[in-house]
N, C-alpha and C positions, 0 to 999 in steps of 0.2 A: 419364527424369524420373519421379519417384515422390513420393508424399506430398501431392499437391495436395488430396486428400480431407479430411484432418485440418485443413489450413490453411483450406480453403474453408468447412468447417462452423464452425470457430472464428470466422472473420471474420463469417460470417452471424449467428451467435448474438451476437457482440459488438455488432452493429448492431440487435439485437432483431428480426431478420427471420425469418419462417417461410420454409419452402421455397417456398410459394406467393408470398410477397412478393417474394423474390429472382427467381423465375421471371418475374414480371410486369415487374420493373425491367429485367432482362437480356434479356427476350423469348426465353426458352427454355422447353422443356417440363419438367414436374416429373419425368418419367421420366428425362430426360437429366441433370438436376441430381442426382437420386438416384444415378445411375451415377457421376457425377463425384465426389460426396462419399464414395462407397464404393470409390473407386479401381478401378472396373471399366472406366472409359473415360477417356481424356485429351481435354479439349476442344481444338478447333482454335484457331488464333490469333485469329480473329474473335470467337469465344465468350469466350476468355480476356479480350480487350479489353472486352467488354460486362460481364462479371462483375466485372472489376477496377474499372471506372467505377462500377458499382452499389454496390460495397463500399468505395469511397474509397481504393483502393490503386493502385499502378502495376501494369501488366501484368507487368513483369519481376519484381516482388515476388511476385505471385500464382503465377507459373509456376516460380519457382526451387525448387530442392531444399533446403528448409530443414533445416539441421543439427540444430535443436532440436525437430523435429516430434514425436519420440518423447515429449517431456516434456509435450505438450499433453494427454495423458490423465491426467496427475497432478493431483490436486486441489490447489488453492491453500490455503495457510494463510489463514484468514479469521476476523476478529473480527466476529461477528454475534449477534443474538438468536436463540434457538432457534425462535421463532415466525415467523421470516422466511420468506416464500414462496420455494419452490425456484426459481421462474422468475426472481426478482430476483437471487438470489446466483449462479445459473448464468450469467446474462447478464454479471455483473461478473467472474466467473471467466474467461469467454471474453474480456472486454475486457482483463483482465490478461495473458492469454496472447497476445492480439493485440499489445499493447504490447511484450511480451517479444520477439516476432518482429521488430518494427520496430527495437527497441533493439539486438538481436543483429546485425541487418543493418548498422546504422549503425556499430557498434563494429568491424565488419570493415574499415571505411574510416577510422575515427577512433580513435586510441589514447587511452586515458584513464589517467593515473597518479594513484592515490589516495594521500593522505598516510598513511592508516591502512588497516586491513582489518577485515572482520567475521570474528572467529575462530569456530570451531565446536567444540563439546564433545559428548562422549558423555553423554547424560542419565542413563545407568546409573551412571556413575562420578562425575558432577558434578551437584550439586543446582542448581536454578535460581538460588538465592541466591548460591552460589559462582560460577556463571557470570557473573552480573551484576557482581559485585565484580571479577572478573578482566577483564571487558571495560572497566569503568571504569578499572582500573589500566593496561591496555594502551593505552587512548586518552589516558591522563594527564588524566582529568577532574578539575577542582578538587573539593575536599571540599565537600559540601553540594548545593544544588539544581543541576540541569542546565539551563543557559541555552542557548537556541537549539538544541534537540535536532536539528532537521532539518539544521542545518549540520554537526553532529558525524556524523550518519549519512552525509551526502553526502561528507564528508571521508574516510569509510571506503569510498567507492565505491558507495554505495547510490543508485539512481536512484529518485527519489520523484516520482510523478505525482498530481495532484489532480483530482477531478471531483466535481460534485454528483451523488450517487447517486440522488437523488429519493426517498430513504427514510432515516429515522434509525435503522433497525434494523440497518444494516450500517455498520461504521466503517472497515474497511480490510482489505486482503489483500496477500499477499506470496509471492514465489517467487525462486529463484535463476536467473540466466542466465549460465552459465559462472562467471566469477570475480566477477560483479557481481550483487547482489540488486536486485530491482525491487519497489517498494511502490506500491500504488494506494490513496489515502486519500480519504475523504469530505470534500470541501471545505466542506460545509455544517455540519460538526460544530464545536461551540465549541472554543476553544483548549485548555482543560484536557482535554477528551475526546480531541482530536486528539493531544496529547502522550502520553497514556496508550496510545492506539492505536499510535503510532510505537514506543513502548517494548515494547508487547505483540508487535508484528510482529518487532521485533528479537529478542525472545526466541525466537520460532519459528525465525528464520534461524540463530540461534546453537545452538539445542538440537535442532532437528528437520530437519536437512539430510539427508534420506533415511533417517532413523531413526524407526521407529514406537514410540510409547509408549502407555501405557494412558490417560493424561489430558493430552494436549498443551495444551489450553486452560488448565487449572489451572497447569501449569508455566509457560506464557507469562505468565499473570497474576502468578505469584510472582516471575518474573524482572523484570517491569515494575515491580513494587512495590519490589523491592530496588534496581533500577537508578535509579529516580527518587527513592526515599526510603530510602536506606541505613539499616538499623535502628540501627547504632551511632551515627549522626549525629542522626537525627530523634527517636529515642525520648525523650531528655531534654527535648525541646522540645514534645512533644505535649500534655502536661498544662498546664492543665486542659482536658479534652476537652469544651469548651462550643462552642455555635454561634458565639459572638463570636470565640473564639480560633481556631476552624477557619477563619473568614473571613480573619483576619489571616494564618494559615499558608498559606492558598491563594495569597495574593498573593506570598508569599515562595517557595513551592515550585513554583508553576505547575501544580498538580493540583487536582482538585475537592475540595470539603469531604467528599464521600462517600468518595473514595479515601483521604483523610487519616484519616477515622474508621475505615475498614476496616483501615488500617495499624495504628491503635491497638488495634483488636480482635484482629488477628493477633498482636500483640506482648503480648497479655494485659493491656492497660491499661484495658480496659472489659469489662463483662460482657455476656452475651446479653440481659439485661433492659435494660441501657443502650442496646444496639443497637436494640432494639424501640422504645424511647422516642425515640431519635435520629431514626429514619425517620418516626415519627409527627409529630415536630416539623417535619421537612423537608416532609412532605406538607401539613401545616396551613398552611405559608407559601407553598406552591406551588414550593418549591425542589427538589423531587425531580426534576422534569423540566427546570427552568430555574433554575440557581443564580445568585446575585448575583455581581457583580464580575468577570464574565468579560471585560468590556471593558477591565479594568485589567491583563490579562496580555499580555505581549509576543507578537505573532503568530508562528506557525510557518509561514514561507513558503519552500518549496523553491526553490533557486536554480540547481541544476546543469543541469537540462534547458534552461532559458533561457540559461545561460552557454554551453552547447554550441552552441546556435543562434547566439548572438552571436559566438562564436569563428569559426564557419564563415563568417558574413557578413563578419567582419573580414578573412578570407583572400580575400575577393572573390567568394564564392559567392552566388548569388541565392536567394530563397526557393524558387523552382522547382527549382533544383539541389539544395538541401537536402532538399526533399520527395522528390526522386528518390533521393537517397542513402538515406533512411530508408524508402523504399518506399511513401510516401503519394502519392495522386494530387494533381495541382496544385490548390491551393485547398481541400483536405480540411479540414473544420472541426475535426477532432479531432487535427490534427498538432501535438503539443506543442512542436516545435522551431521553428515559425513563427508560431503563434497568439499573440496578446498574452496575457501572464500578469501577475498582480498582483505589483507590486514590493514589496520588503521595506520596511516602514514604520519610520521612525525613532522610537525610544522613549526 
């Protein structure tokens, strides 16, 4: 058995625990924990049970030789502000990796057939705009706005999880697990920002699957803009680029007024001076941080994780058995396959 160190450290960081915190909960010494996390020593069964209980996972999950352990060292694609504290995004990166482990284990027991797939492209040969249009074509998206983006992503095999990150400085992050991508999205974000984050992370998955580029964030932004607002469709409708018209466009396209203005700017329909004036007007109204009409947009509520749990229950499995399959301890509060989730609202 090998690899418990990476998994143990990832689960600890995902819980926001220091080594001292975990030692106190599991009643072990810090010296012993350090050896476990550095794979210098394997804990015995009793210690594994105490560590697993402290981390909200099953003992079998903690002690197994995880096939994806090597990927735990890989940074996640993450949409965040540059001023975000490292401790905040490192914790969320660990949470994403922890979910990846759980989902990977579950998929060993449960097969999932997706209607579509997430294609990948070499960003050297394919521009973000070209990639966005090819994904739209492959998924047979209707011309114009993308309705229910989360559903399209899940139909392509994406596992989308939502949590309140406790900060507005981080919007979402993503990685691949085998053939299925997993995305962790800030549940507290407004719908327009959440949709842009989903499209942004899709851009990372499509363009940056093991490929390093000079400016992946810019490329993901350009992908998201073209995916949600194809230039050949939206360009004729952007004028006049006024606040009133942008509010109307927001309700149609499901993206923020700021995203619409930036689209007009990138397409050469407004000047740099217009851009400065626009943001002054937004700031004066308090709309830079909280835009109007967000409550009029259809919510983006992931369904796949909840559906997997429902399917397993329909086959006769109890919540305890589902938790065991996915590697969570019985009653773990962060088990997405058994915890109550918000249902899709009718609009």
